[in-house]
C-alpha positions in Angstrom: -9.7 5.5 6.5 -7.2 7.5 8.5 -9.6 8.0 11.3 -10.2 4.2 11.4 -6.5 3.6 11.6 -6.1 6.1 14.4 -9.1 4.7 16.3 -7.5 1.2 16.4 -4.3 -0.3 17.6 -2.8 0.4 14.1 -2.1 3.9 15.2 1.2 3.0 16.8 2.3 1.1 13.8 1.4 4.1 11.5 3.6 6.3 13.7 6.5 3.9 13.6 6.4 3.6 9.9 6.1 7.3 9.5 9.2 7.7 11.6 11.1 5.2 9.5 10.1 7.0 6.3 11.1 10.4 7.7 14.5 9.0 8.9 15.2 7.8 5.3 14.4 11.1 3.7 10.8 10.5 2.7 9.1 13.0 5.0 7.6 14.9 2.1 5.9 11.6 0.9 4.5 11.1 4.4 3.1 14.6 4.4 1.6 14.3 0.9 -0.1 11.1 1.9 -2.0 12.8 4.7 -0.1 11.2 7.6 0.9 14.6 9.0 -0.1 13.8 12.6 2.2 10.7 12.6 4.8 12.8 10.8 4.7 15.5 13.5 5.2 12.9 16.3 7.9 11.1 14.4 9.8 14.3 13.7 10.2 15.1 17.4 12.8 12.4 18.1 14.8 12.0 14.9 18.4 13.3 15.0 18.9 15.8 12.1 22.4 14.6 11.3 21.2 11.0 10.9 18.5 12.1 8.4 21.0 14.1 6.4 23.4 11.1 6.3 20.7 8.7 4.9 19.3 11.3 2.6 22.7 11.5 0.8 22.2 7.8 -0.3 20.6 7.0 -3.7 16.8 6.8 -3.6 16.7 3.1 -4.4 19.1 2.3 -1.5 17.0 4.4 0.9 13.8 2.6 -0.2 15.4 -0.8 0.3 16.7 0.1 3.8 13.3 1.5 4.8 11.6 -1.6 3.7 14.0 -3.8 5.7 13.5 -1.6 8.8 9.7 -1.7 8.5 9.6 -5.5 9.0 8.6 -8.8 7.4 5.5 -7.6 5.5 7.5 -4.8 3.8 10.4 -7.0 3.0 8.0 -9.3 1.2 6.6 -6.3 -0.6 10.1 -5.4 -1.8 10.6 -9.0 -3.1 7.3 -8.6 -5.0 8.6 -5.3 -6.4 11.7 -7.1 -7.5 9.5 -9.1 -9.9 8.1 -6.0 -11.6 10.8 -5.6 -14.2 8.2 -3.8 -16.3 7.9 -1.0 -13.8 11.4 -0.5 -12.4 14.8 -0.1 -14.2 17.5 -2.8 -13.6 19.3 -0.9 -10.9 16.1 -0.7 -8.8 15.4 -4.4 -9.5 18.9 -5.3 -8.3 18.4 -3.3 -5.1 15.1 -4.9 -4.4 16.6 -8.3 -5.0 19.0 -7.6 -2.2 16.2 -7.7 0.3 16.7 -10.8 2.4 14.2 -13.0 4.2 16.8 -13.8 6.8 15.8 -12.4 10.3 16.8 -13.3 13.8 15.3 -16.7 14.7 12.4 -17.2 17.1 13.5 -18.8 20.4 13.0 -22.5 20.2 10.5 -22.5 23.2 8.2 -20.2 21.1 8.5 -22.5 18.1 7.7 -25.6 20.3 4.5 -23.8 21.5 3.5 -23.1 17.9 4.2 -26.7 16.9 2.1 -27.9 19.9 -0.8 -25.7 18.7 -0.4 -27.0 15.1 -0.1 -30.7 16.1 -2.4 -30.8 19.0 0.2 -32.8 20.9 3.7 -32.0 22.3 6.4 -32.0 19.5 8.2 -34.8 21.3 5.2 -37.1 20.7 5.3 -36.4 17.0 9.0 -36.4 16.3 11.8 -38.6 17.5 14.1 -35.6 17.7 14.2 -31.9 16.6 17.3 -29.8 16.1 16.7 -26.6 18.2 19.0 -24.7 15.9 17.1 -23.6 12.7 18.3 -24.5 9.3 16.8 -21.1 8.1 14.9 -18.3 9.7 12.7 -16.1 7.4 10.1 -13.4 7.8 7.1 -15.8 7.7 8.5 -19.0 9.1 11.6 -20.8 10.2 12.8 -24.3 9.4 14.1 -27.0 11.7 15.6 -30.4 10.9 13.8 -33.3 12.6 13.6 -37.1 12.6 10.4 -39.1 12.7 10.0 -42.0 15.1 10.6 -44.4 12.1 14.0 -42.7 11.5 13.1 -40.7 8.4 14.8 -37.3 8.1 12.4 -34.4 7.6 12.3 -30.6 7.9 9.5 -28.9 9.9 8.6 -25.4 8.6 6.9 -23.5 11.4 5.1 -20.1 11.1 6.5 -17.4 13.4 4.2 -17.0 16.4 2.0 -13.9 16.2 3.0 -13.1 12.6 -0.6 -13.1 11.1 -2.0 -10.0 13.1 1.2 -8.0 12.3 0.9 -8.8 8.6 -2.9 -8.0 8.6 -2.3 -4.6 10.2 0.5 -3.8 7.7 -1.7 -4.9 4.8 -4.4 -2.5 6.0 -1.9 0.3 6.0 -0.5 -0.6 2.6 -4.0 -0.6 1.1 -4.6 2.9 2.6 -1.3 4.2 1.3 -1.8 2.7 -2.2 -5.2 4.5 -2.5 -3.7 7.7 -1.3 -0.8 7.5 -3.8 -3.2 7.0 -6.7 -5.4 9.9 -5.7 -2.8 12.4 -4.5 0.4 11.6 -6.4 -0.3 11.4 -10.1 3.4 10.9 -10.9 3.4 7.6 -9.1 0.1 6.4 -10.4 1.8 4.7 -13.4 3.3 2.2 -10.9 -0.3 0.9 -10.2 0.1 0.9 -6.4 -3.4 -0.5 -5.8 -2.9 -3.3 -8.2 0.6 -4.1 -6.8 -0.8 -4.2 -3.2 -3.7 -6.4 -4.3 -1.2 -8.8 -5.9 1.0 -8.7 -2.9 -1.9 -9.3 -0.5 -3.0 -12.4 -2.4 0.6 -13.7 -2.6 1.3 -13.0 1.1 -1.9 -14.5 2.5 -1.2 -17.6 0.4 2.3 -17.8 1.9 0.9 -17.6 5.4 -0.9 -20.9 4.7 2.0 -23.4 4.9 -0.4 -26.2 3.9 -1.0 -24.4 0.6 2.7 -24.6 -0.2 2.5 -28.4 0.1 -0.5 -28.5 -2.2 1.5 -26.6 -4.8 4.5 -29.0 -4.4 2.2 -32.0 -4.9 0.6 -30.5 -8.0 4.0 -29.9 -9.6 5.1 -33.4 -8.5 2.0 -34.9 -10.2 2.8 -33.2 -13.5 6.3 -34.7 -13.4 5.5 -38.3 -12.7 7.9 -40.4 -14.7 10.4 -37.5 -15.0 13.6 -38.8 -13.2 15.5 -35.5 -13.3 13.2 -33.6 -10.8 12.9 -34.3 -7.1 10.0 -32.7 -5.2 10.2 -33.3 -1.4 7.4 -35.6 -0.2 4.8 -34.1 2.2 3.8 -35.6 5.5 0.2 -34.6 5.7 -0.6 -36.0 9.3 1.9 -33.3 10.6 0.9 -30.5 8.1 -1.5 -27.7 8.7 -1.8 -23.9 8.1 0.7 -23.2 10.8 3.3 -25.9 10.0 4.3 -28.3 7.3 6.6 -31.3 7.3 8.5 -32.5 4.2 11.4 -34.7 3.3 14.9 -33.4 4.1 16.8 -32.8 0.9 20.4 -33.8 1.3 21.9 -32.1 -1.7 24.5 -29.5 -2.9 23.3 -25.9 -3.2 23.3 -25.1 -6.9 25.4 -21.9 -6.3 28.2 -23.9 -4.7 30.2 -24.5 -7.9 33.2 -25.9 -6.1 31.2 -28.6 -4.3 29.5 -29.5 -7.6 32.9 -29.9 -9.3 34.2 -31.9 -6.3 31.2 -34.3 -6.6 31.8 -34.8 -10.3 28.5 -33.1 -11.2 28.1 -32.1 -14.9 27.2 -28.4 -14.5 26.2 -27.9 -18.1 23.7 -30.8 -17.9 22.3 -29.4 -14.7 21.8 -26.0 -16.3 20.0 -27.5 -19.3 17.9 -29.9 -17.2 16.9 -27.1 -14.8 15.8 -24.9 -17.7 13.8 -27.6 -19.4 12.0 -28.5 -16.2 10.9 -24.9 -15.5 10.0 -24.3 -19.1 7.7 -27.3 -19.0 6.0 -25.9 -16.0 5.6 -22.5 -17.7 4.7 -23.3 -21.3 3.1 -26.7 -20.9 1.5 -26.8 -17.5 0.9 -23.1 -16.8 1.8 -23.7 -13.1 5.4 -23.0 -12.2 7.8 -22.5 -9.3 8.2 -18.7 -9.4 11.2 -18.4 -7.2 14.0 -20.6 -8.6 16.8 -18.6 -7.0 20.0 -20.5 -5.9 18.8 -21.0 -2.3 15.8 -23.0 -3.5 17.7 -25.3 -5.9 19.8 -28.3 -4.9 21.7 -31.0 -6.9 21.7 -34.5 -5.6 24.8 -36.8 -5.9 23.3 -38.5 -8.9 22.7 -35.3 -10.8 19.0 -35.0 -10.1 17.6 -31.5 -9.3 15.6 -30.8 -6.2 13.3 -27.8 -5.9 12.2 -26.6 -2.5 10.0 -23.8 -1.1 6.8 -23.7 -3.3 5.4 -20.6 -1.5 5.7 -18.4 -4.5 3.9 -19.9 -7.5 3.0 -18.5 -10.9 -0.1 -19.4 -12.9 -0.7 -18.9 -16.6 -4.1 -19.6 -18.1 -4.3 -21.3 -21.5 -5.2 -17.9 -23.0 -2.2 -16.2 -21.5 0.1 -19.0 -22.6 -1.2 -18.6 -26.2 -0.5 -14.9 -26.0 3.1 -15.5 -24.9 3.5 -17.9 -27.8 2.0 -15.4 -30.2 4.4 -12.7 -28.9 7.4 -14.9 -29.6 5.9 -15.9 -33.0 5.4 -12.2 -33.9 9.0 -11.4 -33.0 10.4 -14.3 -35.1 8.0 -13.6 -38.1 8.7 -9.8 -37.9 5.0 -8.9 -37.3 5.0 -5.7 -35.3 1.2 -5.4 -35.6 0.8 -8.7 -33.8 3.3 -7.7 -31.1 1.7 -4.3 -30.6 -1.8 -5.7 -30.2 -0.6 -8.2 -27.6 1.2 -5.6 -25.6 -1.8 -3.3 -25.7 -4.1 -6.1 -24.6 -1.8 -6.8 -21.7 -1.5 -3.2 -20.5 -5.1 -2.2 -21.0 -4.3 1.6 -21.0 -6.6 3.8 -23.1 -4.2 6.8 -23.2 -1.3 5.1 -25.0 0.3 6.8 -28.0 -0.3 3.8 -30.2 1.4 5.4 -33.2 4.7 5.9 -31.4 4.4 2.5 -29.7 4.0 0.9 -33.1 7.1 2.7 -34.4 9.2 1.6 -31.4 7.9 -2.0 -31.6 8.7 -2.0 -35.3 12.3 -1.0 -34.6 12.5 -3.5 -31.8 11.2 -6.3 -34.0 13.5 -5.4 -36.8 16.5 -6.1 -34.6 15.3 -9.7 -34.3 14.3 -10.2 -38.0 15.9 -13.2 -39.6 17.2 -14.7 -36.3 16.2 -18.3 -35.9 14.1 -19.1 -32.9 16.9 -21.2 -31.4 19.4 -18.3 -31.6 17.3 -15.7 -29.9 18.8 -14.1 -26.7 15.6 -14.7 -24.7 16.7 -12.9 -21.6 18.0 -9.9 -23.6 14.8 -9.8 -25.6 12.6 -9.8 -22.4 14.7 -7.0 -20.9 14.2 -5.0 -24.0 10.5 -5.6 -23.9 10.3 -4.3 -20.3 12.4 -1.3 -21.2 10.0 -0.5 -24.0 7.1 -0.8 -21.7 8.6 1.5 -19.1 9.4 4.1 -21.7 5.7 4.2 -22.6 4.6 4.0 -18.9 2.9 0.7 -19.5 2.6 -2.1 -16.9 2.2 -5.8 -17.4 -0.4 -7.9 -15.5 1.1 -9.5 -12.4 1.2 -13.0 -13.8 3.3 -11.9 -16.8 5.7 -9.8 -14.6 6.3 -12.9 -12.5 6.9 -15.0 -15.6 9.5 -12.6 -16.9 11.2 -12.4 -13.6 11.3 -16.2 -13.4 12.8 -16.4 -16.9 15.5 -13.9 -16.0 16.3 -15.6 -12.8 16.5 -18.9 -14.6 18.7 -17.4 -17.3 21.1 -16.0 -14.7 21.2 -19.3 -12.8 21.9 -21.2 -16.0 24.8 -18.9 -17.0 26.4 -19.2 -13.6 26.5 -23.0 -14.1 27.4 -22.8 -17.8 28.8 -19.6 -19.4 27.6 -20.8 -22.8 24.0 -21.4 -21.6 21.3 -20.4 -24.1 17.8 -20.1 -22.7 16.2 -19.7 -26.1 17.7 -23.0 -27.3 16.2 -24.8 -24.4 12.8 -23.1 -25.0 12.8 -23.8 -28.7 11.1 -27.3 -28.6 8.5 -26.1 -26.2 7.7 -23.1 -28.3 7.5 -25.2 -31.5 5.1 -27.6 -29.8 3.0 -24.8 -28.5 2.8 -23.1 -31.9 2.0 -26.3 -33.6 -0.7 -27.1 -31.1 -2.2 -23.6 -31.3 -2.5 -23.7 -35.1 -3.5 -27.4 -35.5 -6.7 -28.0 -37.4 -8.4 -29.4 -34.2 -7.4 -26.3 -32.2 -8.6 -23.9 -34.9 -11.9 -25.7 -35.2 -12.4 -25.7 -31.5 -11.7 -21.9 -31.3 -14.1 -21.3 -34.2 -16.8 -23.3 -32.6 -16.5 -21.4 -29.3 -16.5 -18.1 -31.1 -19.6 -19.1 -33.0 -21.4 -20.3 -29.8 -20.5 -17.1 -28.0 -21.8 -15.0 -30.9 -25.1 -16.8 -31.1 -25.5 -16.6 -27.3 -24.8 -12.8 -27.4 -27.2 -12.2 -30.3 -29.9 -14.2 -28.6 -29.5 -12.3 -25.3 -29.3 -8.8 -26.9 -33.0 -8.0 -27.4 -33.8 -8.9 -23.8 -30.8 -6.8 -22.5 -32.0 -3.8 -24.6 -35.5 -4.1 -23.3 -34.3 -4.1 -19.7 -32.1 -1.1 -20.4 -34.9 0.9 -22.0 -37.3 -0.1 -19.2 -34.8 1.2 -16.6 -34.3 4.5 -18.5 -38.1 5.0 -18.8 -38.7 4.2 -15.1 -35.9 6.4 -13.9 -33.9 3.5 -12.6 -30.8 4.2 -14.7 -28.2 6.1 -12.7 -24.8 7.5 -13.7 -22.5 7.6 -10.7 -19.2 9.5 -10.9 -16.7 9.5 -8.0 -13.6 11.6 -8.2 -11.3 11.0 -5.2 -9.5 14.3 -5.7 -12.8 16.1 -5.2 -13.5 14.1 -2.1 -10.2 15.3 -0.6 -11.0 18.8 -1.7 -14.4 18.8 -0.1 -12.8 17.6 3.2 -10.3 20.4 3.0 -13.1 22.9 2.4 -15.1 21.5 5.3 -12.1 21.8 7.6 -11.5 25.4 6.5 -15.1 26.3 7.0 -15.1 24.8 10.5 -12.1 26.8 11.4 -13.5 30.0 9.9 -16.7 29.5 11.9 -14.7 28.9 15.0 -12.7 32.1 14.4 -15.9 34.1 14.0 -17.2 32.7 17.3 -14.0 33.7 19.0 -14.1 37.2 17.6 -17.8 37.6 18.6 -16.9 36.5 22.2 -14.0 39.0 22.3 -16.2 41.9 21.0 -19.2 41.0 23.2 -16.9 40.6 26.3 -15.3 43.9 25.6 -18.7 45.6 25.6 -19.9 43.8 28.7 -16.7 44.6 30.7 -17.3 48.3 30.2 -20.8 48.1 31.7 -20.9 48.8 35.4 -23.0 46.8 37.8 -23.6 43.1 38.1 -21.3 40.4 39.7 -17.6 40.9 39.7 -14.4 38.7 39.9 -11.0 40.2 40.7 -12.6 43.6 40.4 -13.8 42.9 36.8 -17.3 42.2 35.6 -17.8 38.4 35.9 -19.6 37.8 32.5 -17.1 39.9 30.6 -14.2 38.0 32.2 -15.9 34.7 31.5 -16.2 35.6 27.8 -12.5 36.4 27.5 -11.6 33.0 29.2 -13.9 31.2 26.8 -12.4 33.0 23.8 -8.8 32.2 25.0 -9.6 28.5 25.4 -11.3 28.3 21.9 -8.3 30.1 20.4 -5.8 27.6 21.9 -7.9 24.7 20.7 -8.0 26.2 17.2 -4.2 26.7 17.2 -3.6 23.2 18.4 -5.9 21.8 15.7 -4.0 23.7 13.0 -0.6 22.5 14.4 -1.7 18.8 14.5 -2.8 18.9 10.9 0.5 20.1 9.8 -0.4 23.7 9.3 -3.8 23.4 7.7 -5.3 21.0 5.2 
């Protein structure tokens, strides 16, 4: 993979990223990942005092600064890491949460060119007017306020020109680095880098499609038909494509502007409760939710309605996963550590877990919540304790659950900023009760039993045929056991490099010895008074020796 990167235009990007990592004190990581050639080049122009200054900062700050310096793709990666409360402690999550999408805006001429490519006509033909000053400029797109020819106020969200190839190159590099981390750095394997990058790639490629964001918005709007408290901006599909989307302009008060809310006579307590209930319906009833309800994406209209914008980051929970979440809550309330342990083990899917110690820790955790009514649970505190417990056992949640927990924690923080007495569990109580009642209703139990019986019959019917095919493959020699150990692949490459250099050294030595013998023999052609062939052998040996030294230097001293 490294050779592929070097052979393409990605090589310059690799060198730039290696330089940033070295500058922030992560040179050892670059070297251990096998990027030694990029490290050697990067190290030639980095001032030592600057490296020492940055290295004195805490690791989490250096990581955050490095991600910011690497560009949009890595800023987005940091924002995904901020959702992994199961992998990182609160101080790291807080640091990742400081990563901002705000970047210098693209010149308006470039945005107009991108609009023209998206619309097929000049922007002036589609809009009555466009404000050249952006409302917001983020890593993927920037937003401009506009007016349609019929006078309707809209916002046009336009993808930054040339952003896709940059992101695709960075994703290739991230996939390479993630695989190297899992194969070469066992201490970091518990962070599941390959899985995180896979989750990140899916999320980011979805975010690049600005039309997908509008489809998400319309799906949520459809599930809230008849609900007067939520406003989802309308989409103008004739103007919307992968490169650009156009939606209604939301003229509201940012939910974080508490003074403006008070001046407008808005009931903040009611806003906190309504917002929580709306998101909880998305999570527990619909299984499709706005996964980034931070203050910048939430506005309050003059009549108290809540407007949610930016549906780029969406969470999904299958019916099975929602049932597991409900069972976890039920196990906590009913003091059933066995149920909680089984659910957590199913989520983490790690075979090397100390189940006995995990059961002991979960029992102690559950005991703290014994006897507490569902409506009095500190939901945010409980979720934080669950993630701390998982980290202590080096367990990681599936990406959808990590996103759910992060959403709930963000929602809890937002609710408390509006109403210091806000209680998330009290708002969740009716949803959980309905979910538990639905899960254990006679109809639901009968349907699950029927599905289980059908699956069992189907499996038993297919078993004889599957066994016959297996035995036939074994008899015919068609069964193969393939084992691939990435560490051995690296080791074999290192042995190959060493063998090549050893062979080269032997050739050089042979040339020197042979040339020494030839140079002592009189007769034959001469050059500068020395036998020509002996001199030629010494020159060849010198050139081969220089090549060998250069090869060793470029690989960082030998691999």
